[in-house]
N, C-alpha and C positions, 0 to 999 in steps of 0.2 A: 491669846497669850495664855500659856499654861504654867502655873508657878507650882514646883514641886520639889522635894529634896531628893528622891531617888527614883524618879519616873522619866522615861524618854519614850517618844513615839516610836512605833516599828511597824514595818510591813507586815500585812497578813498573809495567810495562804501558805501553800507547800509548793515548792519548786519540784519539777523533774529533773533529776539529775542526767546530763547528756552522757552518751556512751561512746567512748573512743572507738568501739567496732562500728560505728556508723560511718566512720570514713570509707569503708569499703564498699559501701553501697552508692557512693557519688560516682557518676560516670567520668572517665578520665578526661574527656572533652570538656565537660563543665569545669573541671578544676584548671585545665589548661587555658581555658576562655575567661578565667576570672581576672578581674571584675568586668562585667559587661553591663551593669546598671548601678545605679546610686547605692552608696554604703551608708547605713544609719550609724552615727556616733553618738552613744549615749554619754550623758553628762549627769553626775549624781547631785549636782547643785544648781541653783538657778542662774539666770542670765546675770552678768556683772560680777560674780563671784570670782574668786581667785581661781578656782577649778575651772570655770567657764571660760577663763582667759587662756588656760593651757589646753583645754580641749579644743577650742577653736583655731589656736595656731597650729597644733598638730593635725588637725582635720583639714585644713587649708592646704598644708603641705603635702598630705597624704593624697588629696585630691590630684594636686598637679602631678604625683607621682604615678598614680594608678590611671589617669586618664578619665576618671569618672567623678561624679559629685560626691562629696561626703558630707552628709546633712547632720548638723548637730541636733541632738533631740534631749533638751532638759528635762529631766524627770526628778526635780528636788522632793525632799520629805523623808520622813522616817530615817532621819540622820545618814541619807545617803542610799538606805537599803533599797529603796524602790527602785532605782534605775539598775542597781547590781541584780536585784531579783528578774527583772526583766531580760538582763544580759543572760542569766543563767537559764531562762526558759525560751530564749529565742531559737529558731532555727539554725542548726550549726552549718551554715553555708557562706561564711565569710561576710554576709552582708549587714551583720550586727557586730559592732565592735564597742568595747567599753575602755576608754582612757581614764584612768581613775586614781585619785590619791589612795593607794592600796592599804596604807594603815588606817585609814578612816573606815574602809568599806570592807577589806577582805581579812585584815589581821586582827581588828577589834570587834567585829560585829558578833561573832559567835560567843564572845565572852561577856557581852552586855545584854544580849537577848535570848531567851529561852527557846523561842520557836522561830530561827533565823530560816529564811525560805530559800538558802543556797547553801553549798559547802564551798568554802574558798578553795579547796583542793580539788575535789571532783567535780565541781560544776564548770569548770573553766579549762580552756587551753591556753598557758601562758605565750604571750607573744614578743613583749620586749619590755626590758627594764628601761626606764626613761630618765629618771630625774629625782632629786631630794632637796627638800625646802623645810627649814625651821618654822616652828610656830613662834609667833610674838604676842606677849602679854600687852593690853592695851587698855587706855582710860579715854574718857571724852577729851577734847582738845582744851577746854577750860578748867580742866579738874587741878585742884591744888596738888595731887599727886604726882611727883616727878620721877619716882623709883620705886622697885619692888619693896624696898624697907619701908618706904612711905604709905605704900598700899596696904601692907601687912599691918601697920599701925592703924590705919584708918578702919580697916576690917575688924580688927580687935575691938576698937573703940564702939562700932556699931553692933556688935554682939549679934543677936538673932536677926537683925535687919540688914545684915551683910548679904550681897546679892551678887551672883555673875550670870551672865548670858550665854547661850550656846545653841547653835544649830546644827554641829557635826559631833561625830564620836570622840575625834581627837580633841576638838576643843573641849568636851567635857573631861576626858582624861586629864588632859594638861591642867585644867583648873582644879579638879578634884585631887591631883597629885600634889599641886602646889598647896593646896589647903590641908592636906593631910601633913605634908612636910613642916608647915608653918604651924600646925596645932589649930587650925581655924574649923569652924563650922558655918558653912555658907549655904545658903539657898540658891537653887539653880532656876533660871527662868528659860523655858525652852522656846525656841522659834523654829519655823519651817526652813527659813532661808537667811543667808547672812545679810541680806538688804533689810530684813525684818528686824534682826539682832541691831543692826546699826540704828535704825530709828529707835529702837528700845534704849540704846545706849545715850543717844542725844536727849531722850525723853528722862533720863534720869531713873530708868525702871530697873537698872542694876549698876553695880560699881565698876566692873572690869569684864574683860573677855579675853579669849586667845584665838588667834587666827593665824593662817599660814602667811609667811612673809610676802608671798606672791600679790595677796590682796592689801595687806597693811601697808608694804612700801608705797603703792600708789595713793592710798587715802592718807598716809602720813604726809606725803609731798603736797597734797591738796589741802591740808591742814584741819582734816576731818576727824582724825583720831591722833592719840599720843602715845607712841610706842614706848614702853619701859623695860622690857625684859625679852631676850631671845633664849629659846628652849635648846639650842644646839650647845656644843661645847665650845665653838668659836663664834665670834660675832659675825653678822651678816655683812656682805660687802656692799649690801644695799642700804644699810642701817648702821653704818661703822661707829656712830656714837652711842648706840643702845646697847648696854652690857648684858652678859649673858646671864641666866639664873644663877649658873655656877659662880660668877663673879659676885652675884647679889645675896650671898649668905646660903645659898642651897648647892654646895660642891658635887653632889651626886646627881644633880639634875640634868637629863640629856634626853631629849626626844627629838629625832630626826626624821619627820614623815618623809614618804617617797612616792613616786608615780610609776605605774606600769600600764600596759595594754593587755588585755586579754579578749579571748573570744568564747562562744559558748563551747562546752566539751562535745567532742565528736567532730569538730570542724576538721576537715581533711588537712593532712600534713603538708601537701604541696601548697595549700592556701595559707596555712600559718606561717610556712617558711617565706612565702612571698611577701606577706605583711610584715614579718620579722625584718627582712631585708629593707623594706622601705622605711620602717621606723628607725632602723640602724643609720641608713643613710641620713634621714632628718635630724636625728639626734646628734650626729657626728658633725653637722654642718657648722661653719662658722656664724652663719645668720641665726642659727637656733641657740648656739652658745651665747650670743650678743643678745638675743632676744631675752632668753631665760635669765641671763645675768642681770638684765634691768628689772626682772621680777624677783631678784633676790633668791634665785632658784639656781642649782648646780646641775647640768648635765650628767647623767649617769648610766650611759649606754650598756646594754647588756641583752642577750639574747633569751629565747624560751627556757633554757636551763638555768640561766642565772636568775630569772625572775621566779621560776618554780622553786628554786632554793631559798629565795628571799621571802616569799610567801609563808613557806614552812617555817623558817627561823622566826619571822615577825610574829606568826601567829602564836609561837609559844612566848616570845618576849612581851607581846603587847597583853598577854595573858597575865604575866607578872606584874605589869604596870597597872593593870586594872585591879588586881587583888592587893597591891600596895596601896592605891588609892582608895580601897575599901568601897568600891562601887558595886552593889547588888544587881546581879543578873534579873531583868526584867522581862 
């Protein structure tokens, strides 16, 4: 456990940026034959996390469509940057994919860390836009706090002893933006994975956290966390009784994280197109809509161009969020 006010772990090293020109070197037969072996599906966060649930669902469906095993490879740590760096530096052959909560990994990392080992635009070929899901502020289940207003009052009463826990970039930004808007000074406790943060919450190591509704909905149903506020402009269908931050005294608060799939830059276009078609089929299926709905997640199908535009616009937007939250680049 690492307690600090403005420090967050990050992946070390420099990534080699892929070249789009590399696609011409790929034999046409190899592209037509794709895939002919197992595909590695990288996950930025640990087993059991909300990200892991989504990645495993898509990987399973992708395996059925492609006819090849799609093996999930969890690479947690450094706020998700480790898996993103691995994806950026992998061979651009279509056998490594990254299904990722893009706001936490692609849109925010360059604004949080000085030496990010990948470029969100240049290091990847966008494949598909998949979904969007709000974050939810939570406290431990037996906490006396039942609303964001009560949390704010508690944190003000604790003064310098007030703390929050986080294991992702988005969790940090959500908590810091709330703290800035509420006029609070709060210590941050960093964790490598959501499971570690969960143990910290139950052990009273911090007062609150913010995690994606995918993970929170299941944990709340099991009675392991108490949700008190949603970061989107509308309430979550999976948590209809939980008010938004906008309803809770923060009218301008609106953070809606999203999901996308990317491959290393230089991956041949025929392979990108094949993957994009499969992801579109998965995302648009009724099975996926029902599954994601149970996870408080809305499907949001889009192709490579849609995701490319989203990454560019969100890179700018999250830079503004981070500046507003007064988070210093580390």
